[in-house]
C-alpha positions as CSV (number, residue, x, y, z in Angstrom):
1,M,17.4,-19.2,20.1
2,E,19.9,-16.5,20.8
3,L,21.7,-17.5,17.6
4,V,18.5,-17.1,15.5
5,I,17.8,-13.7,17.1
6,A,21.3,-12.5,16.5
7,G,21.2,-13.6,12.9
8,L,17.8,-12.0,12.3
9,V,19.0,-8.7,13.9
10,L,22.1,-8.7,11.6
11,A,20.1,-9.6,8.5
12,T,17.5,-7.0,9.2
13,L,20.1,-4.3,9.9
14,A,21.9,-5.2,6.7
15,G,18.7,-5.2,4.6
16,L,17.6,-1.8,6.0
17,L,21.0,-0.2,5.4
18,V,21.3,-1.5,1.9
19,W,17.7,-0.4,1.2
20,R,18.4,3.0,2.6
21,A,21.8,3.5,0.9
22,A,20.9,2.2,-2.6
23,T,18.6,4.3,-4.8
24,L,19.2,2.4,-8.0
25,W,19.5,-1.4,-8.7
26,W,23.2,-1.2,-9.6
27,H,23.9,0.5,-6.3
28,R,23.0,-2.7,-4.6
29,L,25.5,-4.5,-6.9
30,I,28.2,-2.1,-5.9
31,I,27.5,-2.5,-2.2
32,V,27.8,-6.3,-2.6
33,L,31.1,-5.8,-4.4
34,I,32.4,-3.5,-1.7
35,G,31.3,-6.1,0.8
36,V,33.3,-8.8,-1.0
37,V,36.4,-6.5,-0.9
38,L,35.8,-5.9,2.8
39,F,35.2,-9.6,3.7
40,P,38.8,-10.6,4.4
41,A,39.4,-7.6,6.7
42,V,36.1,-8.2,8.5
43,A,36.9,-11.9,8.9
44,R,40.4,-11.1,10.3
45,W,39.8,-8.1,12.5
46,L,36.1,-7.8,13.4
47,T,34.4,-11.2,13.6
48,G,36.4,-14.3,13.2
49,D,35.1,-16.7,15.8
50,V,31.7,-15.4,17.0
51,S,31.4,-17.9,19.8
52,V,33.4,-15.6,22.0
53,Y,30.8,-12.8,21.7
54,L,27.8,-15.0,22.5
55,P,26.7,-16.6,25.7
56,P,28.4,-20.0,26.5
57,R,25.2,-22.1,26.1
58,T,24.3,-20.7,22.7
59,F,25.9,-23.6,20.7
60,S,25.4,-27.3,21.1
61,D,28.0,-29.6,22.5
62,G,30.2,-31.8,20.3
63,A,30.6,-31.8,16.5
64,E,27.2,-30.2,15.9
65,G,28.2,-27.2,18.0
66,K,31.4,-26.8,16.0
67,D,29.4,-26.7,12.8
68,Q,27.0,-24.1,14.3
69,I,30.0,-21.9,15.3
70,V,31.4,-22.1,11.7
71,A,28.1,-21.3,10.1
72,A,27.3,-18.5,12.6
73,S,30.8,-17.0,12.0
74,A,30.5,-17.1,8.2
75,V,27.0,-15.6,8.2
76,A,28.1,-12.8,10.7
77,T,31.2,-12.0,8.7
78,I,29.2,-11.7,5.4
79,L,26.4,-9.6,7.0
80,I,28.9,-7.3,8.8
81,A,30.8,-6.8,5.6
82,I,27.6,-5.9,3.8
83,I,26.6,-3.5,6.7
84,L,30.0,-1.7,6.5
85,A,29.8,-1.6,2.7
86,A,26.3,0.0,2.8
87,C,27.6,2.6,5.3
88,L,30.6,3.4,3.2
89,W,28.4,3.7,0.1
90,A,25.9,6.0,1.9
91,A,28.8,8.1,3.3
92,G,30.4,8.3,-0.2
93,T,27.1,9.3,-1.8
94,V,26.5,12.1,0.8
95,I,30.1,13.4,0.3
96,W,29.8,13.3,-3.5
97,R,26.5,15.2,-3.4
98,N,27.9,17.8,-1.1
99,L,31.0,18.3,-3.3
100,R,28.9,18.6,-6.5
101,Q,26.7,21.3,-4.9
102,K,29.7,23.6,-4.1
């Protein structure tokens, strides 16, 4: 259950940030492309194996638990890369607007 809740929280946060940062349809495409670029860095330095961040009884024992860890790690890495991309896009948009007004 903790795994589902964590996934829903990350997915909701990613969706809200993309929705807030993107004003045009192609902004969403750019956010996804930035997320793809950020994916290797997020996988290496931020997420990696998410089983160390969650309580010990979150995953099943045996092979099924290993599959759950791999799936949870992949989903978390993708969503965190999208979250960071949306934040970077929003910050870049704000900076660009402020520079154009001066």
